A tleap script that builds the chain and sets N, CA, C and O, in Angstrom:
source leaprc.protein.ff14SB
mol = sequence {
  NMET THR ALA MET ILE ALA VAL ILE VAL LEU
  MET LEU GLY ALA MET ALA LEU GLU ALA ARG
  TRP LEU ALA ARG ARG GLN GLN TRP ARG GLU
  LEU ILE ALA ALA SER ALA ILE TRP ILE VAL
  ALA THR ALA TYR ALA ALA LEU VAL ILE ALA
  PRO ILE ASP LEU VAL SER PRO SER GLU ILE
  ILE MET ALA LEU LEU ASP LEU ILE TYR ALA
  TRP LEU LYS CMET
}
set mol.1.N position { 110.065 126.657 107.645 }
set mol.1.CA position { 109.415 126.164 106.488 }
set mol.1.C position { 109.431 127.190 105.379 }
set mol.1.O position { 109.589 126.880 104.198 }
set mol.2.N position { 109.259 128.431 105.814 }
set mol.2.CA position { 109.026 129.604 104.699 }
set mol.2.C position { 110.361 129.771 104.102 }
set mol.2.O position { 110.439 130.098 102.918 }
set mol.3.N position { 111.362 129.589 104.771 }
set mol.3.CA position { 112.752 129.720 104.251 }
set mol.3.C position { 112.932 128.548 103.441 }
set mol.3.O position { 113.668 128.830 102.496 }
set mol.4.N position { 112.618 127.530 103.426 }
set mol.4.CA position { 112.961 126.429 102.521 }
set mol.4.C position { 112.020 126.549 101.404 }
set mol.4.O position { 112.504 126.183 100.332 }
set mol.5.N position { 110.707 126.994 101.356 }
set mol.5.CA position { 110.033 127.253 100.234 }
set mol.5.C position { 110.854 128.416 99.521 }
set mol.5.O position { 111.196 128.295 98.345 }
set mol.6.N position { 111.164 129.563 100.284 }
set mol.6.CA position { 111.706 130.588 99.551 }
set mol.6.C position { 113.028 130.041 98.682 }
set mol.6.O position { 113.168 130.328 97.493 }
set mol.7.N position { 113.848 129.331 99.325 }
set mol.7.CA position { 115.109 128.781 98.697 }
set mol.7.C position { 114.838 127.829 97.459 }
set mol.7.O position { 115.566 127.803 96.467 }
set mol.8.N position { 113.710 127.051 97.631 }
set mol.8.CA position { 113.299 126.134 96.609 }
set mol.8.C position { 112.727 126.853 95.423 }
set mol.8.O position { 112.840 126.342 94.309 }
set mol.9.N position { 112.018 128.198 95.613 }
set mol.9.CA position { 111.460 128.868 94.613 }
set mol.9.C position { 112.581 129.636 94.021 }
set mol.9.O position { 112.445 129.766 92.805 }
set mol.10.N position { 113.688 130.205 94.532 }
set mol.10.CA position { 114.655 130.996 94.072 }
set mol.10.C position { 115.493 129.964 93.208 }
set mol.10.O position { 115.669 130.274 92.030 }
set mol.11.N position { 115.902 129.050 93.556 }
set mol.11.CA position { 116.647 128.052 92.905 }
set mol.11.C position { 115.923 127.349 91.586 }
set mol.11.O position { 116.581 127.082 90.580 }
set mol.12.N position { 114.691 127.114 91.678 }
set mol.12.CA position { 113.979 126.907 90.492 }
set mol.12.C position { 113.860 127.869 89.486 }
set mol.12.O position { 113.902 127.614 88.283 }
set mol.13.N position { 113.676 129.230 90.095 }
set mol.13.CA position { 113.605 130.360 89.088 }
set mol.13.C position { 114.997 130.477 88.291 }
set mol.13.O position { 115.068 130.658 87.076 }
set mol.14.N position { 116.041 130.351 89.118 }
set mol.14.CA position { 117.373 130.487 88.503 }
set mol.14.C position { 117.530 129.456 87.474 }
set mol.14.O position { 118.054 129.718 86.391 }
set mol.15.N position { 117.073 128.245 87.792 }
set mol.15.CA position { 117.248 127.041 86.816 }
set mol.15.C position { 116.247 127.330 85.611 }
set mol.15.O position { 116.614 126.929 84.507 }
set mol.16.N position { 115.229 127.872 85.690 }
set mol.16.CA position { 114.223 128.326 84.761 }
set mol.16.C position { 115.147 129.338 83.727 }
set mol.16.O position { 115.337 129.149 82.526 }
set mol.17.N position { 115.582 130.289 84.428 }
set mol.17.CA position { 116.443 131.465 83.485 }
set mol.17.C position { 117.289 130.758 82.630 }
set mol.17.O position { 117.241 130.937 81.413 }
set mol.18.N position { 118.196 129.833 83.245 }
set mol.18.CA position { 119.365 129.059 82.672 }
set mol.18.C position { 118.740 128.101 81.578 }
set mol.18.O position { 119.207 128.050 80.440 }
set mol.19.N position { 117.702 127.377 81.969 }
set mol.19.CA position { 117.133 126.634 81.004 }
set mol.19.C position { 116.511 127.273 79.800 }
set mol.19.O position { 116.656 126.751 78.695 }
set mol.20.N position { 115.876 128.295 79.946 }
set mol.20.CA position { 115.173 129.053 78.741 }
set mol.20.C position { 116.411 129.480 77.933 }
set mol.20.O position { 116.301 129.337 76.715 }
set mol.21.N position { 117.579 129.983 78.400 }
set mol.21.CA position { 118.705 130.481 77.656 }
set mol.21.C position { 119.373 129.306 76.947 }
set mol.21.O position { 119.860 129.563 75.846 }
set mol.22.N position { 119.474 128.030 77.413 }
set mol.22.CA position { 120.133 127.060 76.717 }
set mol.22.C position { 119.113 126.546 75.712 }
set mol.22.O position { 119.606 126.249 74.624 }
set mol.23.N position { 117.700 126.362 75.846 }
set mol.23.CA position { 116.814 126.009 75.101 }
set mol.23.C position { 116.788 126.915 73.771 }
set mol.23.O position { 116.774 126.467 72.624 }
set mol.24.N position { 116.784 128.191 74.116 }
set mol.24.CA position { 116.967 129.000 72.823 }
set mol.24.C position { 118.094 128.796 72.001 }
set mol.24.O position { 117.991 128.958 70.785 }
set mol.25.N position { 119.227 128.437 72.558 }
set mol.25.CA position { 120.531 128.121 71.665 }
set mol.25.C position { 120.507 126.653 71.273 }
set mol.25.O position { 121.474 126.131 70.719 }
set mol.26.N position { 119.426 126.013 71.556 }
set mol.26.CA position { 119.219 124.579 71.073 }
set mol.26.C position { 120.540 123.685 71.557 }
set mol.26.O position { 121.036 122.818 70.838 }
set mol.27.N position { 121.043 124.033 72.912 }
set mol.27.CA position { 121.971 123.140 73.411 }
set mol.27.C position { 121.406 122.234 74.400 }
set mol.27.O position { 121.405 122.474 75.607 }
set mol.28.N position { 120.871 121.066 73.799 }
set mol.28.CA position { 120.134 120.245 74.537 }
set mol.28.C position { 120.924 119.159 75.543 }
set mol.28.O position { 120.389 118.616 76.510 }
set mol.29.N position { 122.153 118.981 75.160 }
set mol.29.CA position { 122.896 118.198 76.160 }
set mol.29.C position { 123.259 118.941 77.408 }
set mol.29.O position { 123.263 118.445 78.535 }
set mol.30.N position { 123.628 120.439 77.037 }
set mol.30.CA position { 123.793 121.077 78.148 }
set mol.30.C position { 122.813 121.524 79.063 }
set mol.30.O position { 123.019 121.876 80.225 }
set mol.31.N position { 121.576 121.481 78.377 }
set mol.31.CA position { 120.242 121.715 79.183 }
set mol.31.C position { 120.017 120.459 80.179 }
set mol.31.O position { 119.710 120.668 81.352 }
set mol.32.N position { 120.163 119.284 79.726 }
set mol.32.CA position { 120.004 118.170 80.655 }
set mol.32.C position { 121.102 118.270 81.547 }
set mol.32.O position { 120.824 118.149 82.740 }
set mol.33.N position { 122.174 118.447 81.267 }
set mol.33.CA position { 123.152 118.364 82.318 }
set mol.33.C position { 123.108 119.397 83.634 }
set mol.33.O position { 123.265 119.114 84.822 }
set mol.34.N position { 122.835 120.723 82.997 }
set mol.34.CA position { 122.484 121.883 83.813 }
set mol.34.C position { 121.395 121.527 84.748 }
set mol.34.O position { 121.512 121.714 85.959 }
set mol.35.N position { 120.219 120.960 84.147 }
set mol.35.CA position { 118.945 120.768 84.704 }
set mol.35.C position { 119.233 119.741 86.012 }
set mol.35.O position { 118.854 119.962 87.162 }
set mol.36.N position { 119.976 118.593 85.566 }
set mol.36.CA position { 120.273 117.674 86.636 }
set mol.36.C position { 120.948 118.347 87.809 }
set mol.36.O position { 120.609 118.156 88.977 }
set mol.37.N position { 122.026 119.228 87.382 }
set mol.37.CA position { 122.904 119.802 88.488 }
set mol.37.C position { 122.017 120.727 89.324 }
set mol.37.O position { 122.177 120.757 90.545 }
set mol.38.N position { 121.099 121.474 88.735 }
set mol.38.CA position { 120.119 122.355 89.534 }
set mol.38.C position { 119.210 121.666 90.430 }
set mol.38.O position { 118.850 122.085 91.529 }
set mol.39.N position { 118.857 120.546 89.863 }
set mol.39.CA position { 117.860 119.596 90.734 }
set mol.39.C position { 118.469 119.303 92.066 }
set mol.39.O position { 117.915 119.473 93.152 }
set mol.40.N position { 119.806 118.792 91.835 }
set mol.40.CA position { 120.556 118.182 92.871 }
set mol.40.C position { 120.811 119.286 93.799 }
set mol.40.O position { 120.602 119.177 95.008 }
set mol.41.N position { 121.305 120.455 93.189 }
set mol.41.CA position { 121.552 121.761 94.163 }
set mol.41.C position { 120.365 122.259 94.944 }
set mol.41.O position { 120.408 122.676 96.102 }
set mol.42.N position { 119.284 122.166 94.164 }
set mol.42.CA position { 117.983 122.696 94.956 }
set mol.42.C position { 117.690 121.515 96.202 }
set mol.42.O position { 117.329 121.907 97.311 }
set mol.43.N position { 117.838 120.355 95.979 }
set mol.43.CA position { 117.592 119.329 96.944 }
set mol.43.C position { 118.433 119.468 98.035 }
set mol.43.O position { 118.009 119.316 99.180 }
set mol.44.N position { 119.767 119.785 97.749 }
set mol.44.CA position { 120.817 119.743 98.750 }
set mol.44.C position { 120.581 121.331 99.540 }
set mol.44.O position { 120.953 121.458 100.707 }
set mol.45.N position { 120.066 122.263 98.947 }
set mol.45.CA position { 119.910 123.583 99.664 }
set mol.45.C position { 118.556 123.509 100.611 }
set mol.45.O position { 118.340 124.077 101.682 }
set mol.46.N position { 117.808 122.707 99.925 }
set mol.46.CA position { 116.540 122.542 101.007 }
set mol.46.C position { 116.806 121.735 102.153 }
set mol.46.O position { 116.224 121.921 103.222 }
set mol.47.N position { 117.792 120.712 101.944 }
set mol.47.CA position { 118.141 119.852 103.026 }
set mol.47.C position { 118.919 120.493 104.008 }
set mol.47.O position { 118.633 120.300 105.189 }
set mol.48.N position { 119.900 121.258 103.688 }
set mol.48.CA position { 120.560 122.374 104.340 }
set mol.48.C position { 119.832 123.116 105.308 }
set mol.48.O position { 120.164 123.157 106.492 }
set mol.49.N position { 118.764 123.753 104.792 }
set mol.49.CA position { 117.902 124.721 105.460 }
set mol.49.C position { 117.099 123.843 106.454 }
set mol.49.O position { 117.029 124.193 107.633 }
set mol.50.N position { 116.550 122.822 106.059 }
set mol.50.CA position { 115.646 121.871 106.868 }
set mol.50.C position { 116.411 121.510 108.259 }
set mol.50.O position { 117.632 121.369 108.333 }
set mol.51.N position { 115.521 121.385 109.330 }
set mol.51.CA position { 116.291 121.171 110.620 }
set mol.51.C position { 116.656 119.818 110.875 }
set mol.51.O position { 116.206 119.237 111.862 }
set mol.52.N position { 117.560 119.173 109.939 }
set mol.52.CA position { 118.052 117.876 110.215 }
set mol.52.C position { 119.411 117.848 109.925 }
set mol.52.O position { 119.918 118.619 109.110 }
set mol.53.N position { 120.069 116.954 110.580 }
set mol.53.CA position { 121.563 116.811 110.619 }
set mol.53.C position { 121.890 116.027 109.100 }
set mol.53.O position { 121.221 115.061 108.734 }
set mol.54.N position { 122.938 116.558 108.344 }
set mol.54.CA position { 123.348 115.984 107.231 }
set mol.54.C position { 124.715 115.572 107.448 }
set mol.54.O position { 125.395 116.130 108.309 }
set mol.55.N position { 125.158 114.658 106.749 }
set mol.55.CA position { 126.557 114.133 106.406 }
set mol.55.C position { 127.303 115.175 105.545 }
set mol.55.O position { 126.918 115.628 104.467 }
set mol.56.N position { 128.339 115.450 106.150 }
set mol.56.CA position { 129.333 116.425 105.343 }
set mol.56.C position { 129.776 115.835 103.764 }
set mol.56.O position { 130.308 114.753 103.518 }
set mol.57.N position { 129.387 116.875 102.823 }
set mol.57.CA position { 129.574 116.400 101.668 }
set mol.57.C position { 131.045 115.711 101.220 }
set mol.57.O position { 131.125 114.908 100.290 }
set mol.58.N position { 132.166 116.139 102.006 }
set mol.58.CA position { 133.277 115.826 101.899 }
set mol.58.C position { 133.488 114.422 102.207 }
set mol.58.O position { 134.357 113.766 101.633 }
set mol.59.N position { 132.569 113.850 103.268 }
set mol.59.CA position { 132.896 112.584 103.840 }
set mol.59.C position { 132.038 111.654 102.804 }
set mol.59.O position { 132.384 110.474 102.743 }
set mol.60.N position { 131.051 112.044 102.062 }
set mol.60.CA position { 130.487 111.281 101.120 }
set mol.60.C position { 131.474 111.080 99.796 }
set mol.60.O position { 131.516 109.985 99.235 }
set mol.61.N position { 132.144 112.034 99.404 }
set mol.61.CA position { 133.084 112.224 98.449 }
set mol.61.C position { 134.246 111.100 98.754 }
set mol.61.O position { 134.622 110.245 97.952 }
set mol.62.N position { 134.712 111.289 100.049 }
set mol.62.CA position { 135.804 110.358 100.458 }
set mol.62.C position { 135.407 108.906 100.414 }
set mol.62.O position { 136.132 108.099 99.833 }
set mol.63.N position { 134.210 108.511 101.043 }
set mol.63.CA position { 133.708 107.288 100.783 }
set mol.63.C position { 133.616 106.742 99.478 }
set mol.63.O position { 133.956 105.605 99.150 }
set mol.64.N position { 133.068 107.744 98.657 }
set mol.64.CA position { 132.936 107.347 97.100 }
set mol.64.C position { 134.419 106.843 96.577 }
set mol.64.O position { 134.636 105.811 95.942 }
set mol.65.N position { 135.340 107.778 96.980 }
set mol.65.CA position { 136.646 107.608 96.203 }
set mol.65.C position { 137.371 106.118 96.871 }
set mol.65.O position { 138.101 105.361 96.231 }
set mol.66.N position { 137.014 105.967 98.103 }
set mol.66.CA position { 137.655 104.813 98.827 }
set mol.66.C position { 136.874 103.703 97.970 }
set mol.66.O position { 137.604 102.890 97.403 }
set mol.67.N position { 135.774 103.589 97.835 }
set mol.67.CA position { 135.084 102.515 97.049 }
set mol.67.C position { 135.535 102.415 95.612 }
set mol.67.O position { 135.628 101.281 95.141 }
set mol.68.N position { 135.800 103.363 94.922 }
set mol.68.CA position { 136.440 103.463 93.592 }
set mol.68.C position { 137.773 102.744 93.645 }
set mol.68.O position { 138.066 101.803 92.908 }
set mol.69.N position { 138.523 103.240 94.537 }
set mol.69.CA position { 139.855 102.802 94.638 }
set mol.69.C position { 140.025 101.323 95.162 }
set mol.69.O position { 140.981 100.647 94.781 }
set mol.70.N position { 139.278 100.934 95.857 }
set mol.70.CA position { 139.050 99.500 96.292 }
set mol.70.C position { 138.745 98.581 95.052 }
set mol.70.O position { 139.343 97.565 94.697 }
set mol.71.N position { 137.806 99.119 94.563 }
set mol.71.CA position { 137.148 98.376 93.337 }
set mol.71.C position { 138.278 98.375 91.958 }
set mol.71.O position { 138.262 97.465 91.129 }
set mol.72.N position { 139.114 99.399 91.893 }
set mol.72.CA position { 140.158 99.358 90.862 }
set mol.72.C position { 141.314 98.508 91.284 }
set mol.72.O position { 142.093 98.054 90.446 }
set mol.73.N position { 141.448 98.273 92.612 }
set mol.73.CA position { 142.626 97.795 93.103 }
set mol.73.C position { 142.423 96.037 93.081 }
set mol.73.O position { 143.258 95.178 92.796 }
set mol.74.N position { 141.243 95.914 93.421 }
set mol.74.CA position { 140.726 94.344 93.216 }
set mol.74.C position { 142.144 93.666 93.353 }
set mol.74.O position { 142.254 92.443 93.264 }
savepdb mol mol.pdb
quit
């Protein structure tokens, strides 16, 4: 549990540094996109450290691509 909290704190700290840098330069779209990516990365890192089984990211991507391909093929 301590490791999970440490990872979350480190990820949010890195996110805060990048957010501050982007906000100073008034790059709002980049700030929104980077924040979304950091939030997803933080959640994934917390799940990787948690004692649960996760589906491989490549399997998720392949399933999404199969759905998109099937939808486009109609």
